[in-house]
C-alpha positions, 0 to 999 in steps of 0.5 A: 471465523463465523460472521454475524448474519447481518449488520445493524443499520447503525453500524452501516451508518457509522461505517459509511460516515467514517469512510466518507469523512476520511476519503473526502478529507483525502480528496480535499487536502492532497498532502495533509489528507494522505493519511486519512485516505490511506485509512479509509478501508478500516471502517468497512473492514471492521464492521464487516468482521463485527456485524457481517458481510452485509454491513461491510458491502453496504458501507462500500456501496453507500460510500460509492453512491455518495461519492458518485453524486459528488463526482464520478472520478472520485467514486472511481478513485475510491473503488480502485484504491479503497473499495476493492481493498476493503471487501477483499481484505475483509473476505480473506480475514473472515476466512482466517487466511491471516494478515500476510496472505490476506494482503497478497490476495487482496493486492492481486484482486485489486491489481486485476480490477485496475488492469481490467478498468484500464483496458476498458477505459482504453477501449471506450475512449481510444486513449493509450492509458500508458501515454496518459500516465506519462503525460500526467507525471510530466504535468505534475513535475511542471506544475511543481516546478512552477510552484517553486518558481512562484515561491521565490526559489533562485534560478540556479536552485530551481534548475537543479530541483527541476533536473532532480524532478525530471530524473525522478519522473523518468524513474516513475514512468518506468516503474509505476506498475511496481509503485502502484503494487507497493502502494496497494500493499502499504495501504493494506498493511497500514489498515491491518495495523490499525485493525489489530489495535481495534481488534484488541480494544474491542475484542474482535475475533480476527486472526492477523498473526504476529508481525515479528514472526513474518518471513517470506518464502525461502524460494523468493530470493531466487526471483530477486536474483533473477530480476537483478540479473535480468535488469542487465539485459539491454532490451527494454522488453526484458529490463523494464519488467525486471525493474518492476519485479525487483522493486516489488520483491525488494519491498517484500524483503523490506517488510521482512527486515522490519519484522526483524527490527520489531523482533529486536526492539522487543527482545532488547527492550529498546525504549519507545523514543529510540524506536520513534527516532529510527522510524523517523530516519527511515521515512527521511533517509532512502538509504536506510530502507535499502539497509532494512531490505538487505537485512530482510534478505540476509535473514534467510541465512543469518537467522536473526530471530532465534529460534528459527520460525518459518511460520508466516503471518 
C-alpha cells in the first residue's frame, strides 16, 4: 500500500481531538467509558492510512503531550494501551500484512514494550512489579466488596460475593499475563472491525481480509495440547506458564470458532436479531465461549466451512 507523503494539519487536528475525546471519556467514566477507550486507536490508524505516516505519528504524539500535561500516569496508560497499538497496527496494515498478522505482530510489539516498561519501572523504583499487581488486584476486590456493603447487600449475600471475588482474584493473579495479552488482541480486533467499516464507507485502500475465512495454523493445536498436559505438573514453575499459554491459545481458537459462526450465519441467512441474541448470550454466558472455542478446535478436523480454505486473514 502506497502511503501519502504527509498528512494535512486538519487531519492531524481531527484525529487528535477524536483520540483525546475517546480516551478522556475512558478515564472519566470507568464503566461506561470502556468502549470509547477501546476505540481510541481507530482515529490514529485511519489518518495514518489516509493521510500518511506523519499524520498517524503526529496524532499519537499530540495525544501523549496533552495527556502528559493533564497527568503523567494517564499518558503512560494511553501509550501502553493505545499508542503503541495505533502505530504498530497502522505500520503493518500499510505493508499489506492483513488483519490477523497485523494483530499478532502489533500484540507482540505492544507486549515487548510493556515488559521493558515494567523492567525499567522495577529498576528505577526498586518495587517488585508482580507484587504491585497482586496488591492492586486485592485492593480492587476489597473496594468492590465495600461498595456492595454500602449498597445494602445482606451479610450472607455479601459473604458469598466476597468469596467469589476472592476466587476470581486468585485466578487473575495467576493468569494476568495471558489476560493482558488477550485484552491487547481484543483491542486490536475491535479497532480493525471499525476500520473495516470506515474503509468501506470512505474507500480507504487497506487489506484486512475476510474474517469468515480466518483459520489458525494447523500446528497450533499441538501447542494447545502441550499446554493442557503441562498444567497437570505440580510445579508452579511449569503449571503457571502453561495456564497462561493455554488461555492465549484457547482465545485464538475462540476467534476461529467465531469465524465459523459468522460463516454459518451468512450461509444460512440467519436473521439479524437472532445473531444479536447469540452475541448477547455470548457476552453473558462464559460456558458459551468455551463451546465456541471448542468449535474452533474441531474445525481443524470437521472442516465446517466448505470448501476448505487455509488462507488466513
